[in-house]
N, C-alpha and C positions, 0 to 999 in steps of 0.2 A: 079712890084717888083722883084728879083731877084729870080728864081731856085733856085740857091745855096745858096741865104741868106734863103729862106726857109726852105729846107734842111739843111742849120746847125743849124738854130731853133730846127729842131724837133728832132736832135743828142745830141743837151740841153737838154731838156726833158725828151727823148724817157722812159728811165731806172729807172726815178725818180717815185716815191711812190707818192699817194694822196697829204701827209702829204705835202713831198716835192713842187709838183706841184703847191699845195694853196700858197706856201710860195713863190714861181715864180710869181704865180699871183700877191697876196697880195703886194710883193717887187714892181712890176710892175707898179700896178696902180696908176696913182698921181705921179710913179716919174718921171725921165727925159725922154724927148723926143726922145732918139737915142730909149729909151724901145718900146715905142709904134709898132713899125714895128715887134716885138716878139711877141705882145698882138695882133696881127692880122691874124698872122699865125694863136696862136694856137683858135681864135675865128671861123677862119675858120674850121678850124677841128669840132670844135664843131657844129657849122652852117649845115656844109655837115654830118652831122653822129647824126643832131637832126631830128623826126619829127614834119611832117608842122606844130602841134598844141602848140610846144615847139617856132617851129620858132617864131612861131604868138605869143607867148606868151612874147619873147625877144622883138619882134617892138611893141608890146604894152609898155612893161616897158621902153623901148630907150625913145618911144614917151612921154610920163608920166613926163620924167626927162631932156626933151628939152626945152632949155628956148623957154618962148611965143616971 
């Protein structure tokens, strides 16, 4: 992913409050494929700033919901 894209996505959300950030995520999930890189950048930030136990919970939750 292009670093400029990361920076643009971060700039787009950096001054939003919790409710606005929730809206950005909710509107992007299940939306157009062009929104997926933005969710990826947001997830990257969450992942980088989460403790190992929360990372493990996220991996477990993902595994639970992947098709078998």
